[in-house]
C-alpha positions as CSV (number, residue, x, y, z in Angstrom):
1,M,25.9,-66.6,57.2
2,E,26.4,-69.6,59.5
3,K,24.0,-72.9,58.8
4,F,21.9,-74.0,62.0
5,D,20.6,-77.3,63.2
6,L,17.8,-75.8,64.6
7,T,16.2,-72.6,64.4
8,I,13.6,-71.6,66.6
9,I,10.9,-69.2,66.5
10,G,9.8,-67.7,69.9
11,S,12.2,-67.7,73.1
12,G,9.3,-68.3,75.8
13,P,9.7,-71.4,78.5
14,G,9.0,-73.8,75.2
15,G,11.4,-72.4,73.0
16,Y,14.5,-71.1,75.2
17,V,14.4,-74.3,77.3
18,G,14.0,-76.5,73.7
19,A,17.1,-74.4,72.6
20,I,19.4,-75.3,75.8
21,R,18.6,-78.8,75.6
22,A,19.0,-78.6,71.7
23,A,22.6,-77.3,72.3
24,Q,23.8,-79.7,75.0
25,L,22.8,-82.0,72.3
26,G,25.7,-80.9,69.9
27,M,23.2,-79.0,67.8
28,R,23.7,-75.3,66.4
29,V,20.9,-73.1,67.9
30,A,19.3,-69.9,66.6
31,I,16.4,-68.5,68.7
32,I,14.0,-65.4,66.7
33,E,12.3,-63.3,69.2
34,R,10.4,-60.2,68.7
35,D,10.5,-58.8,72.3
36,K,12.4,-59.4,75.0
37,P,13.7,-63.4,75.7
38,G,11.4,-65.2,77.9
39,G,8.2,-64.8,76.2
40,V,4.9,-64.6,77.6
41,C,5.4,-66.0,81.0
42,L,8.9,-63.7,82.1
43,N,7.7,-60.8,80.7
44,W,3.8,-60.1,80.8
45,G,2.6,-63.6,82.4
46,C,3.8,-65.5,85.2
47,I,6.4,-63.8,86.7
48,P,5.4,-60.3,86.9
49,S,1.7,-61.6,88.0
50,K,3.3,-63.3,91.0
51,S,5.0,-60.6,92.2
52,I,2.0,-58.4,91.7
53,L,0.4,-61.4,93.9
54,K,2.6,-61.3,96.6
55,C,2.6,-57.6,96.8
56,A,-1.0,-58.4,97.3
57,E,-0.9,-61.1,99.6
58,V,1.2,-58.7,101.6
59,Y,-0.9,-55.9,101.8
60,E,-3.8,-58.3,102.9
61,Y,-1.5,-59.6,105.9
62,F,-1.0,-56.0,106.9
63,N,-4.8,-55.6,106.7
64,H,-5.6,-58.5,109.4
65,S,-2.3,-57.9,111.3
66,E,-4.1,-57.6,114.4
67,E,-5.2,-60.9,114.6
68,F,-1.2,-62.0,114.8
69,G,-0.8,-58.9,117.5
70,I,0.8,-56.7,115.7
71,Q,-0.9,-53.0,115.3
72,H,0.0,-50.4,112.7
73,K,-1.5,-47.1,111.8
74,G,-1.9,-45.3,108.2
75,L,-1.6,-48.2,106.1
76,S,-1.8,-47.6,102.3
77,Y,0.3,-48.5,99.0
78,D,1.5,-47.3,95.8
79,F,0.1,-49.4,93.1
80,S,3.0,-48.0,90.9
81,K,5.6,-49.3,93.1
82,V,4.0,-52.8,92.9
83,I,4.1,-53.1,89.3
84,D,7.7,-51.6,89.3
85,K,8.8,-54.4,91.5
86,S,7.3,-56.7,89.3
87,R,8.8,-55.3,85.9
88,K,12.3,-55.3,88.0
89,A,11.5,-59.3,88.5
90,S,11.3,-59.5,84.8
91,S,14.1,-57.9,83.8
92,T,16.2,-59.7,86.2
93,L,14.7,-63.0,84.1
94,N,15.7,-61.3,80.8
95,K,19.1,-61.1,81.6
96,G,19.3,-64.6,83.1
97,V,17.7,-66.2,79.7
98,E,20.4,-63.7,77.5
99,Y,22.9,-65.4,79.9
100,L,22.0,-68.9,79.3
101,F,22.0,-68.2,75.6
102,K,25.6,-66.9,75.6
103,K,26.3,-69.5,78.1
104,N,24.8,-72.4,75.6
105,K,26.3,-70.8,72.2
106,I,22.8,-70.1,71.1
107,T,22.6,-67.2,68.4
108,L,19.7,-64.8,69.3
109,F,18.5,-62.5,66.7
110,S,15.5,-59.8,67.6
111,G,12.8,-59.3,65.4
112,V,9.8,-61.1,63.9
113,G,10.3,-64.8,62.5
114,K,8.7,-66.1,59.4
115,L,8.8,-69.4,57.2
116,I,10.2,-69.2,53.8
117,T,10.4,-72.7,53.2
118,N,11.1,-75.7,55.6
119,N,14.9,-74.7,55.8
120,K,14.9,-71.0,55.7
121,V,13.2,-68.3,58.4
122,G,13.2,-65.0,57.1
123,V,13.9,-62.4,60.4
124,T,12.6,-58.6,60.1
125,G,13.9,-56.1,62.7
126,D,14.9,-52.2,63.1
127,G,13.9,-52.1,59.6
128,N,16.4,-55.1,58.6
129,E,15.8,-58.3,56.8
130,I,17.8,-61.5,57.3
131,E,17.5,-65.3,55.9
132,I,18.3,-67.9,58.4
133,D,19.6,-71.1,56.7
134,T,18.8,-74.0,58.9
135,D,18.2,-78.3,58.8
136,K,15.1,-78.3,61.3
137,I,12.7,-75.2,62.3
138,M,10.7,-75.4,65.7
139,I,7.6,-73.0,66.3
140,A,6.8,-72.1,69.8
141,T,5.2,-68.7,69.1
142,G,2.9,-69.3,71.9
143,S,-0.5,-67.5,72.3
144,V,-2.7,-64.5,73.5
145,P,-5.8,-63.5,75.5
146,V,-8.9,-64.4,73.6
147,T,-11.4,-61.4,73.6
148,L,-15.4,-61.5,73.1
149,P,-17.2,-59.5,70.4
150,G,-18.4,-56.3,71.4
151,L,-15.6,-56.0,74.0
152,E,-13.0,-54.1,72.5
153,I,-10.0,-53.8,74.1
154,D,-8.7,-49.9,75.1
155,G,-6.1,-50.0,77.6
156,K,-8.4,-48.2,80.0
157,L,-12.0,-49.0,80.9
158,V,-11.5,-52.6,79.1
159,M,-8.5,-54.7,79.6
160,T,-7.1,-58.3,79.2
161,S,-4.2,-59.6,81.3
162,D,-2.0,-58.0,78.9
163,E,-2.8,-54.4,79.6
164,A,-3.8,-55.1,83.3
165,I,-0.2,-56.7,84.3
166,F,1.2,-53.1,83.4
167,H,-1.6,-51.2,84.6
168,R,-0.5,-48.7,87.6
169,E,-3.8,-48.0,88.9
170,I,-6.4,-49.9,91.3
171,P,-9.8,-49.2,90.0
172,D,-12.6,-48.6,92.3
173,S,-14.5,-51.6,90.9
174,V,-14.1,-54.2,88.3
175,I,-16.2,-56.9,86.7
176,V,-13.7,-60.0,85.6
177,I,-15.3,-61.4,82.9
178,G,-14.1,-65.5,83.1
179,G,-13.7,-67.6,86.4
180,G,-10.4,-69.6,85.4
181,Y,-7.2,-69.2,86.6
182,I,-6.5,-66.0,85.3
183,G,-9.5,-64.4,86.4
184,A,-9.3,-66.1,90.0
185,E,-5.4,-64.3,90.0
186,F,-6.6,-60.9,88.9
187,A,-9.6,-60.9,91.3
188,Y,-7.9,-61.7,94.0
189,V,-5.2,-58.8,93.5
190,Y,-8.0,-56.4,93.1
191,N,-10.0,-57.6,95.8
192,S,-6.7,-57.1,98.4
193,F,-6.1,-53.6,97.4
194,G,-9.8,-52.6,98.1
195,S,-11.6,-52.6,94.7
196,K,-15.4,-54.0,94.7
197,V,-14.8,-57.1,92.7
198,T,-17.5,-59.0,90.5
199,I,-16.3,-62.2,88.7
200,V,-18.7,-63.3,85.9
201,E,-18.4,-67.1,85.1
202,M,-20.6,-68.6,82.1
203,M,-20.6,-72.0,84.0
204,D,-21.8,-73.0,87.0
205,H,-18.5,-72.6,88.8
206,L,-15.3,-71.0,89.3
207,L,-12.1,-72.6,87.7
208,P,-14.2,-75.0,85.1
209,G,-12.3,-78.0,84.5
210,A,-10.8,-78.3,87.6
211,D,-12.0,-80.5,90.4
212,K,-15.9,-79.5,91.5
213,E,-15.3,-79.6,95.1
214,V,-11.9,-77.3,95.5
215,A,-13.7,-74.7,93.1
216,L,-16.9,-74.5,95.1
217,E,-14.4,-74.0,98.3
218,L,-12.2,-71.6,96.4
219,Q,-16.2,-69.5,95.4
220,R,-16.9,-69.6,99.1
221,I,-13.5,-68.2,100.0
222,F,-14.0,-65.6,97.5
223,K,-17.2,-64.7,98.6
224,K,-16.2,-64.6,102.3
225,N,-13.9,-62.3,101.4
226,G,-16.0,-59.7,99.4
227,M,-16.5,-60.4,96.1
228,T,-19.5,-61.3,94.2
229,I,-19.7,-64.5,92.4
230,L,-21.9,-64.8,89.2
231,T,-21.8,-67.8,87.4
232,G,-24.1,-69.5,85.0
233,T,-23.9,-66.1,83.6
234,K,-22.5,-64.8,80.3
235,F,-21.7,-61.0,79.0
236,K,-24.1,-59.9,76.5
237,D,-23.4,-56.2,75.8
238,I,-21.4,-53.1,77.2
239,N,-21.5,-49.4,77.2
240,K,-18.9,-47.4,77.9
241,K,-19.0,-43.7,79.3
242,K,-16.1,-41.2,80.4
243,K,-15.0,-42.9,83.4
244,T,-16.9,-45.9,83.8
245,V,-18.8,-49.0,82.2
246,D,-22.2,-50.0,82.2
247,V,-22.4,-54.0,81.4
248,I,-25.0,-56.2,80.4
249,L,-25.5,-59.6,81.4
250,E,-27.2,-62.5,80.7
251,N,-28.6,-65.5,83.3
252,V,-27.7,-68.7,81.1
253,S,-30.7,-70.6,82.6
254,N,-33.8,-68.2,82.1
255,Q,-31.9,-65.5,79.9
256,T,-32.8,-62.6,82.4
257,E,-30.3,-59.7,82.0
258,T,-28.9,-57.8,84.8
259,K,-26.8,-54.3,84.7
260,I,-23.9,-53.9,86.5
261,T,-21.7,-50.6,86.5
262,A,-17.7,-50.6,87.1
263,S,-14.7,-49.0,86.6
264,M,-13.2,-51.1,84.9
265,V,-13.6,-54.5,82.7
266,L,-11.1,-57.6,82.9
267,V,-11.8,-59.8,79.9
268,A,-10.1,-63.7,81.4
269,V,-11.9,-65.6,78.8
270,G,-9.0,-67.9,77.3
271,R,-6.3,-67.6,75.4
272,R,-5.5,-68.3,71.6
273,P,-2.4,-69.2,69.4
274,V,-0.1,-67.0,67.7
275,A,-0.1,-68.3,64.5
276,N,-1.1,-65.8,62.3
277,D,-2.6,-62.3,63.1
278,A,-2.9,-61.8,66.9
279,P,-4.8,-58.6,67.3
280,S,-4.3,-57.0,70.9
281,S,-3.5,-53.6,72.4
282,L,0.2,-54.0,72.4
283,S,2.6,-53.0,69.6
284,F,4.6,-55.9,69.1
285,Y,1.6,-58.3,68.3
286,K,0.6,-55.9,65.7
287,K,3.6,-56.3,64.2
288,S,3.9,-59.9,64.7
289,G,1.6,-60.8,61.5
290,D,1.8,-63.9,59.7
291,I,4.2,-66.4,60.3
292,G,4.1,-68.4,57.3
293,L,1.7,-71.4,57.8
294,S,-0.4,-71.3,55.0
295,D,2.9,-70.7,52.6
296,L,3.9,-74.2,53.7
297,K,0.6,-75.8,54.2
298,I,1.1,-76.4,57.8
299,E,-2.6,-77.7,59.0
300,L,-4.3,-76.1,62.1
301,D,-7.1,-78.1,63.7
302,E,-10.2,-76.2,64.3
303,R,-9.1,-73.9,67.2
304,G,-6.4,-72.7,65.2
305,F,-3.7,-74.5,67.1
306,I,-1.0,-76.3,64.9
307,K,-1.4,-79.9,64.3
308,T,1.7,-82.0,65.0
309,D,2.6,-85.8,65.5
310,D,3.9,-87.8,68.0
311,K,7.1,-86.4,67.7
312,Y,5.7,-82.7,67.4
313,M,6.3,-82.3,63.4
314,T,3.7,-80.7,61.7
315,T,2.3,-81.5,58.5
316,S,5.4,-79.6,56.8
317,S,8.5,-81.8,57.0
318,N,11.5,-80.6,59.4
319,V,8.9,-78.0,60.9
320,Y,8.0,-78.6,64.3
321,A,5.6,-76.5,67.2
322,I,5.4,-76.9,70.9
323,G,3.7,-75.1,73.8
324,D,0.8,-73.1,73.3
325,I,0.9,-72.7,69.8
326,I,-0.1,-76.6,69.8
327,G,-3.2,-76.8,71.8
328,P,-4.3,-77.2,75.6
329,P,-2.7,-77.1,78.6
330,L,-1.9,-73.4,77.6
331,L,1.0,-73.6,80.7
332,A,4.6,-73.2,80.7
333,H,6.2,-75.9,82.6
334,K,4.0,-78.0,79.6
335,A,5.7,-76.0,76.8
336,S,9.0,-76.9,78.6
337,E,8.7,-80.5,78.5
338,E,8.0,-80.2,75.2
339,G,10.6,-78.4,74.0
340,V,13.1,-80.9,75.9
341,A,11.0,-83.8,74.0
342,A,11.0,-82.4,70.8
343,V,14.7,-81.8,70.5
344,E,15.4,-84.9,72.1
345,M,13.6,-86.8,69.5
346,M,15.1,-84.8,66.6
347,A,18.5,-85.9,68.1
348,G,17.3,-89.8,67.8
349,L,16.7,-90.0,71.8
350,K,13.9,-91.7,73.2
351,S,11.4,-88.4,74.8
352,K,8.0,-88.2,76.1
353,V,5.9,-86.1,77.9
354,H,3.9,-87.6,80.5
355,Y,0.6,-85.1,80.2
356,D,-1.3,-86.9,82.7
357,N,1.5,-85.9,85.4
358,I,1.3,-82.1,84.7
359,P,0.4,-80.0,87.7
360,G,-1.8,-76.9,87.4
361,C,-1.9,-74.2,89.6
362,V,-3.7,-71.1,91.0
363,Y,-1.8,-68.5,92.5
364,C,-4.5,-66.4,94.2
365,Q,-4.9,-67.0,97.7
366,P,-5.9,-69.3,99.0
367,E,-3.8,-71.6,96.3
368,V,-5.1,-74.3,94.1
369,A,-3.2,-77.2,92.9
370,T,-4.5,-80.4,90.5
371,I,-2.8,-82.9,89.3
372,G,-4.3,-86.2,87.3
373,L,-8.1,-86.9,87.2
374,T,-10.7,-84.9,88.9
375,Q,-13.3,-86.9,91.1
376,E,-15.8,-86.2,88.3
377,Q,-13.4,-87.2,86.1
378,V,-12.9,-90.8,87.9
379,Q,-16.3,-91.5,88.0
380,D,-17.1,-90.7,84.7
381,H,-14.1,-93.2,84.2
382,G,-15.8,-95.9,85.9
383,Y,-13.0,-96.4,88.6
384,N,-14.3,-97.9,92.2
385,Y,-12.0,-95.8,94.5
386,N,-11.1,-94.0,97.5
387,V,-11.1,-90.7,98.5
388,G,-8.5,-89.5,101.4
389,K,-9.5,-85.8,102.6
390,F,-7.7,-83.9,105.0
391,P,-8.5,-80.4,105.9
392,F,-5.5,-77.6,106.9
393,R,-7.8,-76.7,109.6
394,A,-6.4,-79.8,111.4
395,V,-3.1,-79.2,110.7
396,G,-0.5,-77.8,113.5
397,K,1.6,-75.2,111.2
398,A,-1.8,-74.3,109.7
399,V,-3.4,-73.4,112.6
400,G,-0.1,-72.0,114.0
401,T,0.2,-69.3,111.3
402,G,-3.7,-68.6,110.8
403,E,-3.5,-70.3,107.1
404,T,-6.6,-72.8,108.0
405,D,-9.0,-72.5,104.7
406,G,-8.7,-75.7,102.4
407,F,-7.5,-78.8,102.0
408,V,-6.1,-82.0,100.6
409,K,-8.1,-84.7,98.5
410,I,-6.2,-87.7,97.0
411,L,-8.1,-90.0,94.5
412,S,-6.8,-93.8,94.7
413,D,-7.7,-97.0,92.8
414,K,-9.4,-99.3,95.6
415,S,-8.0,-102.3,93.7
416,T,-4.3,-101.3,93.1
417,G,-3.8,-98.0,95.3
418,E,-2.9,-96.4,92.0
419,I,-2.9,-92.6,92.5
420,L,-5.7,-91.5,89.9
421,G,-5.6,-87.5,91.3
422,A,-4.8,-85.6,93.9
423,H,-6.3,-81.6,94.7
424,I,-5.3,-78.8,97.1
425,I,-6.3,-76.2,97.9
426,G,-4.9,-74.3,100.7
427,H,-1.6,-71.8,101.1
428,G,1.0,-73.3,100.0
429,A,-0.6,-75.3,97.4
430,T,1.2,-74.9,94.3
431,E,4.6,-76.1,96.1
432,L,2.5,-79.3,98.2
433,I,1.3,-80.5,94.7
434,A,4.8,-81.9,93.7
435,E,5.3,-84.3,96.1
436,I,2.1,-85.9,94.9
437,G,3.6,-85.7,90.9
438,V,6.9,-87.6,92.2
439,A,4.6,-90.4,93.6
440,R,3.1,-90.6,90.6
441,T,5.8,-90.7,88.4
442,L,7.5,-93.5,91.0
443,E,4.0,-95.0,90.4
444,S,3.5,-94.8,94.2
445,T,0.4,-95.6,96.0
446,P,-0.8,-93.8,99.3
447,L,1.0,-96.0,101.2
448,E,4.4,-94.9,100.2
449,I,3.2,-91.5,101.1
450,A,2.0,-92.2,104.3
451,I,5.0,-94.1,105.6
452,T,7.1,-91.3,104.7
453,S,8.2,-89.2,107.9
454,H,6.8,-85.8,107.4
455,A,8.5,-82.9,109.6
456,H,6.3,-81.6,112.3
457,P,5.0,-78.9,112.0
458,T,4.8,-78.4,108.3
459,L,1.8,-78.1,105.8
460,S,3.4,-81.2,103.8
461,E,1.7,-83.3,106.9
462,A,-1.8,-82.6,104.7
463,V,-0.5,-84.3,102.1
464,M,0.8,-87.4,104.6
465,E,-2.8,-87.6,106.8
466,A,-4.9,-87.0,103.1
467,A,-2.8,-90.0,102.1
468,L,-3.7,-92.0,105.2
469,A,-7.4,-91.2,104.7
470,A,-7.3,-92.6,101.4
471,M,-6.3,-96.2,103.3
472,G,-9.1,-95.5,105.7
473,R,-6.3,-95.2,108.4
474,A,-6.5,-91.1,109.2
475,R,-5.1,-90.0,112.3
476,N,-5.7,-86.3,112.8
477,S,-9.3,-86.0,111.5
């Protein structure tokens, strides 16, 4: 068999993007995938969930169509077709990744990869076993949902996002345990399609780690839309019945208990690395097994993530790791950046991931997007700072389209003008955040954003106005 310069285990956004960059740099590349190319993101994460979220948004629009002067009769939905649409989106991108492998002469091996030595990888699939000789290895096996003790995942009454992304029915009522970005997105979907939604979050607000003002605004809007939000509350016990579940919750501060009955429980309390055996109701996880880390004495941190140096090399020479497997933030675009940086450094090039400029996005409605430091972090760092905030209700495009929830907030250093962070909640937030990312990359200040002409009417004017506000020059608020 041909010897490869680089073999990558996992073809998610980290693995496949890294493979393409390595091929561009002249490496002979092999990539091992146990399921379909694209990993979690393309198959049961980013892409299908955004398709489902869009369907929920469309249905929500129809439910409020009279506000736009549009009347209809007999509105209904077929959630099975919603899932079909999401699977079609995933399938389209699967084929796209396969095409990119062929275009870049990357060899795809189907099966489960396991480290044999730091220059040899085994592949088991369809009853066959082969070994690949390689100069370097990159682990990009990603992550899976975390479960909680006492919450057995059965795919019917209790699910994680992995099962929910394929589930073809909307429950009458659902308890979402975990108010992070996954919990918020699924809660929005279920609520839009008519479920009675309760979100349970152990911390004192939704989206722990996000800018608190933004999180509280999302919380307010979710409540306005009919959801029940229980913060400072944790899961304690569950009693499964034939078609419902009784969930016992405990208040964190006073330990009082509450019982809630629902048709379904969605567990959305985070994700863990796929390093050894990763439990899940999905069959291909059960087959994943041990990828050979202990055999090569590859060290993990206390959370189970692989330790790497500043060139993404593990504690075993020639073996690298990138993406979710090496730790937070567990984001597809962060994995892609690491994949590119790792292979460029393998090739002797200078490369670096700017972790402080990686945006975080939540795709419910209203959307949430964040970059840089939160206001709480700015305060903790002791900065003397300005806050520029501008509400969408004062933006002509937002008023005209009826998307007036939310605001743009820019935090800047008073003495230097450095943009320390920016936080957006509102329609289109996940697209608008890129402008501020570019500004931070170019080391711009609010002034450069403010004096850049923004088309009128657009939602992007809110970014310009927030920049003006950060300088004390707000014009429309």
